[in-house]
C-alpha positions in Angstrom: 0.0 0.1 0.1 0.8 3.0 -1.4 0.9 6.2 1.4 1.7 10.1 0.8 4.4 9.9 3.4 6.2 7.4 1.3 6.1 9.5 -1.7 9.0 11.8 -2.4 8.3 14.6 -4.9 11.1 16.6 -6.6 11.9 18.0 -9.6 12.4 16.2 -12.8 16.0 15.6 -13.5 17.7 15.3 -17.2 19.0 11.7 -16.1 15.4 10.6 -15.6 14.1 12.0 -18.7 13.8 9.0 -20.5 12.0 7.2 -17.8 9.6 9.9 -18.1 8.9 9.4 -21.7 7.4 6.7 -20.8 5.4 7.3 -18.3 3.9 10.0 -20.1 3.2 6.9 -22.9 1.6 5.2 -20.1 -0.5 8.0 -18.7 -1.9 9.6 -21.7 -2.8 8.9 -25.4 -0.8 10.0 -28.2 -2.8 13.0 -28.8 -2.2 14.4 -24.6 1.1 13.0 -24.8 2.6 15.1 -27.4 1.3 17.7 -25.5 3.3 16.6 -22.0 6.7 16.3 -24.0 6.3 19.3 -25.9 5.9 22.0 -22.7 8.6 20.1 -21.1 11.4 23.0 -20.8 8.7 25.6 -21.0 6.8 24.1 -17.8 7.9 23.0 -14.4 8.0 19.2 -13.8 7.7 17.5 -10.4 7.3 13.7 -10.3 5.9 11.9 -7.8 8.3 9.1 -6.7 7.8 5.8 -5.0 11.2 3.2 -3.9 12.8 5.2 -6.4 10.4 5.2 -9.2 8.6 7.4 -11.3 5.0 6.9 -10.8 3.1 10.4 -11.4 3.8 14.3 -12.7 3.2 17.3 -12.7 3.7 20.2 -15.5 3.1 23.6 -13.7 3.7 27.5 -14.3 3.1 30.5 -12.7 1.5 33.5 -14.1 -1.0 36.7 -13.7 -4.8 37.3 -15.0 -6.2 40.6 -14.8 -3.2 41.2 -12.9 -4.1 38.2 -10.5 -1.1 35.9 -9.7 -1.8 32.4 -10.7 -0.4 29.0 -10.4 -1.6 26.6 -13.3 -1.3 23.1 -12.7 -0.9 21.9 -16.4 -1.1 18.4 -17.4 -1.4 15.7 -14.1 -0.6 12.0 -14.5 -0.1 9.0 -12.5 0.7 5.3 -13.9 -2.6 3.1 -13.6 -1.4 1.2 -10.8 -1.1 3.6 -8.6 -3.6 5.5 -9.3 -6.8 6.4 -6.3 -3.4 5.4 -3.6 -2.4 9.5 -2.8 0.4 9.8 -5.6 -2.1 12.8 -7.9 -2.5 14.3 -3.7 0.7 14.3 -3.4 1.8 15.9 -5.9 -1.2 18.3 -6.3 -0.4 19.3 -2.7 3.4 20.0 -3.5 2.4 22.0 -5.9 0.1 24.4 -4.2 2.7 24.7 -1.4 5.1 25.7 -4.0 2.7 28.3 -5.8 1.5 29.4 -2.4 5.2 30.0 -1.4 5.6 32.3 -4.7 3.1 34.6 -4.5 0.3 32.7 -6.0 -3.6 34.0 -5.6 -5.6 30.5 -6.7 -4.6 27.5 -8.5 -5.5 26.6 -12.2 -6.1 23.4 -13.9 -8.3 22.4 -16.6 -9.9 19.4 -18.1 -13.6 18.3 -20.7 -16.3 17.3 -19.2 -15.8 13.7 -20.6 -13.0 13.8 -17.6 -15.2 12.4 -14.1 -12.0 11.2 -12.7 -10.1 14.2 -13.4 -13.4 16.4 -12.4 -13.5 14.1 -9.2 -10.2 13.9 -8.2 -9.9 18.3 -8.4 -13.1 18.6 -6.5 -12.1 15.7 -4.7 -9.1 18.0 -3.1 -10.7 21.5 -2.9 -11.2 23.7 -6.4 -14.6 24.5 -7.5 -15.5 23.2 -11.1 -16.9 25.9 -13.4 -18.3 25.1 -17.0 -17.2 28.2 -19.3 -20.7 29.3 -19.9 -20.2 30.3 -16.4 -17.5 32.0 -16.3 -18.1 33.9 -19.3 -21.5 34.5 -18.1 -19.8 35.9 -14.9 -16.7 37.6 -15.8 -17.0 38.4 -19.4 -15.8 37.0 -22.8 -13.0 38.8 -22.6 -12.1 37.3 -19.2 -12.5 33.2 -20.4 -10.0 34.3 -23.3 -7.3 35.3 -21.0 -8.2 32.1 -19.0 -8.5 30.2 -21.8 -5.2 31.6 -23.4 -3.0 31.5 -19.5 -3.9 27.7 -19.2 -3.2 26.7 -22.6 -6.8 25.2 -22.8 -8.2 25.4 -26.0 -10.1 21.9 -26.4 -10.9 22.0 -22.8 -14.5 23.6 -21.6 -14.2 23.0 -17.7 -12.1 25.0 -15.6 -11.1 23.9 -11.6 -10.1 26.8 -9.4 -9.1 27.0 -5.9 -8.5 29.8 -4.2 -5.3 30.6 -1.2 
């Protein structure tokens, strides 16, 4: 049994890139895997290790939206054999602490309506789920476009927000 205390989280090292690519291909379809791998070097990538093996990762960065500093979880992935064992939770908690220490006021992620598991995962960690229509209705179309651009979420229609 994996527990959050037995998971080590650290930044991805160049020497781990081969293992990281293998994990990404096990976690995502070719379309998403391509974007995860293209983002390397442009995002801060954290890996979760269990007994020295990379079992999960989070790609993150910080940006500003309307002068509000925001932490972005661009992609998060956990090896299928390690899902629902605290790996994803440990990763998100780690990056939330990083964002908080660096002045972020909000953490954002996005997904597609059909990705029920991701939606439940983020909701269980205290994120509020907001459909894009509500963002447009409440904040306006210009804000919605800023959010889309900040998250590179051109195909996503669900936004997940956690205020810090």
